[in-house]
C-alpha positions in Angstrom: -2.0 46.5 -2.2 0.0 43.4 -3.5 3.7 43.5 -2.6 6.5 41.5 -4.1 9.7 40.2 -2.8 12.2 38.7 -5.2 15.4 36.9 -4.2 18.2 35.4 -6.4 20.8 33.0 -5.2 23.5 30.9 -7.1 24.8 27.7 -5.5 27.6 25.4 -6.6 25.3 22.4 -6.9 23.6 20.6 -9.7 19.9 21.2 -10.6 19.2 17.7 -9.3 20.8 18.3 -6.0 18.9 21.7 -5.6 15.6 20.2 -6.4 16.2 17.3 -4.2 16.6 19.6 -1.3 14.0 22.2 -2.0 11.3 19.8 -3.2 11.3 18.0 0.2 8.9 19.9 2.5 10.6 18.5 5.6 13.6 20.8 4.6 11.6 24.0 5.2 12.4 23.9 8.9 16.1 23.8 8.1 15.8 27.0 6.1 13.5 28.8 8.5 14.9 30.8 11.4 14.4 29.2 14.8 12.5 32.4 16.2 9.7 31.6 13.8 8.9 28.6 15.8 8.1 26.8 12.5 6.6 23.3 13.0 5.0 21.2 10.2 1.9 19.6 11.4 1.0 17.3 8.4 1.3 16.9 4.7 5.2 16.9 4.4 5.5 13.1 4.2 5.9 13.0 0.5 7.9 14.8 -2.1 6.3 17.9 -3.5 3.4 17.3 -6.0 0.7 19.5 -7.4 -2.4 19.6 -5.0 -0.3 18.8 -1.8 -1.6 20.4 1.2 0.9 21.2 3.9 -0.1 22.4 7.5 2.3 24.3 9.7 2.3 26.3 12.9 4.5 29.5 13.0 5.0 32.1 15.8 6.2 35.2 13.9 5.1 37.8 16.4 5.3 37.8 20.2 5.4 34.0 20.3 1.8 33.9 19.2 1.2 30.6 17.2 -0.5 30.9 13.9 -1.7 28.2 11.7 -0.7 28.2 8.1 -1.9 26.0 5.3 -0.4 26.1 1.9 -1.1 24.2 -1.3 1.4 23.3 -3.8 -0.4 24.4 -7.0 2.3 23.8 -9.8 5.3 21.7 -10.0 7.5 21.1 -13.1 10.1 18.6 -12.0 13.7 20.2 -11.6 12.3 23.5 -12.7 9.9 25.2 -10.5 6.9 24.9 -8.0 4.5 27.2 -6.6 3.0 27.4 -3.2 -0.1 29.4 -2.3 -1.5 30.1 1.1 -4.9 28.6 1.7 -5.2 29.6 5.3 -2.9 32.0 7.2 -1.7 35.4 8.2 -1.8 36.8 4.6 -4.7 38.0 2.5 -2.7 36.6 -0.4 0.5 34.5 -0.5 1.8 33.2 -3.9 5.4 32.0 -3.9 7.1 30.9 -7.0 10.4 28.8 -6.8 12.6 28.6 -10.0 15.6 26.5 -10.3 17.8 26.8 -13.4 21.1 25.6 -14.4 24.0 28.0 -14.9 27.6 27.4 -15.5 29.2 26.0 -12.2 25.8 25.4 -10.4 22.3 26.7 -10.3 20.5 29.9 -10.0 17.4 29.9 -7.7 14.9 32.6 -7.9 12.1 33.2 -5.5 9.2 35.5 -6.2 6.6 36.1 -3.5 3.5 38.2 -4.1 1.6 38.9 -1.0 -1.1 41.1 0.5 -1.8 41.8 4.0 -5.1 41.9 5.9 -6.6 44.8 8.0 -6.7 47.4 5.2 -4.9 50.7 6.0 -3.5 49.1 9.1 -1.9 46.1 7.0 -0.4 49.0 4.6 1.1 50.7 7.7 2.5 47.5 9.1 4.2 46.5 5.9 7.2 49.0 5.9 7.3 48.9 9.9 7.4 45.3 10.4 6.4 42.8 7.7 8.7 43.8 4.9 11.7 43.7 7.2 10.7 40.4 8.8 10.3 38.6 5.2 13.7 40.1 4.4 15.2 38.6 7.4 13.7 35.3 6.9 14.9 35.2 3.1 18.4 36.3 4.3 18.5 33.6 6.8 17.6 31.0 4.1 20.4 32.5 1.8 22.9 32.0 4.6 21.8 28.6 5.5 21.9 27.4 1.9 25.5 28.8 1.7 26.3 26.9 4.9 24.8 23.7 3.5 26.0 23.9 -0.1 29.0 26.3 -0.3 29.5 29.6 -1.9 29.1 30.2 -5.7 32.1 31.3 -7.5 32.0 32.7 -11.0 
């Protein structure tokens, strides 16, 4: 089964400011909770480009380090980019990041389509653990971006 997580966040910054921050892979650590033990191993030296391979270590469960390799597959400057897992904990990880200008700032939309390994065990783990952890990670990111850039006011 393929699951989907979608988040929407408005920030009081320009499209260029949002792009500058989000298209720098080095900022991933800033918007990832410390308990994830997130560490970039290589591939984050340059601004995001299609074909870029980024290698990480994450420790999402019991401090057990996992290698994760993603490829940036699509980039449209100032508008969106897509990262896909090439090696890691998911059977499928396809993450689309959209940035669009709105009055007073930008709207950022993330759409993550993912599939868990281990068949029925993965399906059982989803509501018990994985879905909750992904929500916590994206909630952390939401709050960190508010801390960095402020609260959007309509």
